[in-house]
C-alpha atoms as one frame of an Amber mdcrd trajectory, in Angstrom:
protein
 -70.283  -5.112 -44.465 -73.654  -4.239 -43.008 -73.745  -2.438 -39.659 -75.863
  -4.115 -36.998 -76.698  -2.827 -33.559 -75.589  -5.329 -30.919 -75.028  -5.174
 -27.169 -71.383  -5.516 -26.254 -70.031  -8.183 -23.957 -66.865  -8.426 -21.875
 -64.792  -5.449 -20.785 -66.637  -2.992 -23.031 -69.964  -3.662 -21.298 -70.488
  -1.928 -17.970 -74.218  -2.513 -17.479 -76.033  -4.664 -20.042 -73.789  -3.431
 -22.896 -76.219  -0.931 -24.419 -73.901   2.099 -24.407 -70.967   0.060 -25.707
 -73.102  -1.251 -28.559 -74.385   2.229 -29.407 -70.804   3.517 -29.341 -69.673
   0.867 -31.806 -72.661   1.412 -34.062 -72.196   5.190 -34.278 -68.351   5.063
 -34.158 -68.202   6.931 -30.847 -66.295   6.331 -27.658 -68.578   4.346 -25.319
 -67.626   6.687 -22.464 -69.154   9.617 -24.340 -72.333   7.607 -24.928 -72.464
   6.697 -21.212 -72.124  10.352 -20.212 -74.879  11.363 -22.643 -77.165   8.622
 -21.335 -76.499   9.643 -17.723 -77.209  13.320 -18.441 -80.318  12.507 -20.448
 -81.568  10.227 -17.667 -81.016  12.981 -15.105 -82.785  15.655 -17.132 -85.662
  13.351 -18.121 -86.300  12.586 -14.438 -85.363   8.929 -14.894 -87.760   8.073
 -17.701 -84.838   6.974 -19.900 -84.242   4.055 -17.514 -87.362   2.363 -18.869
 -86.173   2.856 -22.469 -82.726   1.510 -21.526 -84.219  -1.653 -20.030 -86.461
  -2.171 -23.065 -83.415  -1.849 -25.330 -81.631  -4.455 -23.213 -84.370  -6.954
 -24.063 -84.687  -6.005 -27.743 -81.044  -5.668 -28.866 -79.229  -9.018 -29.138
 -75.752  -9.617 -27.719 -72.717  -9.630 -30.019 -72.272 -13.382 -29.859 -75.941
 -14.167 -30.564 -76.653 -15.825 -33.888 -79.891 -14.895 -35.597 -81.135 -17.382
 -38.171
Protein backbone atom coordinates (compact mmCIF):
# COMPACT_ATOMS: atom_id res chain seq x y z
CA UNK A 1 0.00 0.00 0.00
CA UNK A 2 1.31 3.41 -0.96
CA UNK A 3 1.64 6.03 1.77
CA UNK A 4 -0.13 9.31 1.05
CA UNK A 5 -0.04 12.48 3.09
CA UNK A 6 -3.56 13.50 4.08
CA UNK A 7 -5.03 15.88 6.65
CA UNK A 8 -6.86 14.06 9.40
CA UNK A 9 -10.48 14.65 10.27
CA UNK A 10 -12.51 14.02 13.41
CA UNK A 11 -11.03 13.59 16.87
CA UNK A 12 -7.45 13.36 15.60
CA UNK A 13 -7.59 16.84 14.06
CA UNK A 14 -7.17 19.74 16.46
CA UNK A 15 -6.64 22.59 14.00
CA UNK A 16 -6.95 21.81 10.28
CA UNK A 17 -5.54 18.28 10.75
CA UNK A 18 -2.00 18.97 9.53
CA UNK A 19 -0.14 17.59 12.56
CA UNK A 20 -2.37 14.52 12.75
CA UNK A 21 -1.74 13.80 9.07
CA UNK A 22 2.02 14.27 9.47
CA UNK A 23 1.94 11.97 12.51
CA UNK A 24 0.20 9.23 10.54
CA UNK A 25 2.50 9.64 7.57
CA UNK A 26 5.71 9.40 9.62
CA UNK A 27 4.29 6.88 12.16
CA UNK A 28 4.61 9.32 15.06
CA UNK A 29 2.26 10.32 17.82
CA UNK A 30 0.41 13.46 16.66
CA UNK A 31 1.05 15.05 20.07
CA UNK A 32 4.79 14.89 19.45
CA UNK A 33 4.32 16.49 16.03
CA UNK A 34 2.17 19.25 17.60
CA UNK A 35 4.85 19.98 20.20
CA UNK A 36 7.54 20.13 17.51
CA UNK A 37 5.42 22.46 15.39
CA UNK A 38 4.72 24.72 18.38
CA UNK A 39 8.41 24.91 19.33
CA UNK A 40 9.48 25.50 15.74
CA UNK A 41 6.87 28.24 15.37
CA UNK A 42 8.11 29.91 18.55
CA UNK A 43 11.77 29.80 17.56
CA UNK A 44 11.09 30.88 13.97
CA UNK A 45 9.24 33.96 15.25
CA UNK A 46 5.94 32.76 13.80
CA UNK A 47 7.04 32.28 10.21
CA UNK A 48 5.96 28.62 10.34
CA UNK A 49 2.34 29.78 10.64
CA UNK A 50 2.41 30.79 6.98
CA UNK A 51 3.80 27.38 5.96
CA UNK A 52 1.15 25.65 8.10
CA UNK A 53 -1.66 27.56 6.40
CA UNK A 54 -0.23 26.83 2.94
CA UNK A 55 -0.10 23.12 3.82
CA UNK A 56 -3.74 23.30 4.91
CA UNK A 57 -4.68 24.38 1.38
CA UNK A 58 -2.37 21.96 -0.44
CA UNK A 59 -2.85 18.69 1.49
CA UNK A 60 -6.24 17.04 0.87
CA UNK A 61 -8.43 15.69 3.66
CA UNK A 62 -8.57 11.95 4.35
CA UNK A 63 -12.02 11.53 2.87
CA UNK A 64 -11.24 13.45 -0.33
CA UNK A 65 -11.19 11.39 -3.51
CA UNK A 66 -8.68 12.40 -6.14
CA UNK A 67 -9.45 11.20 -9.65
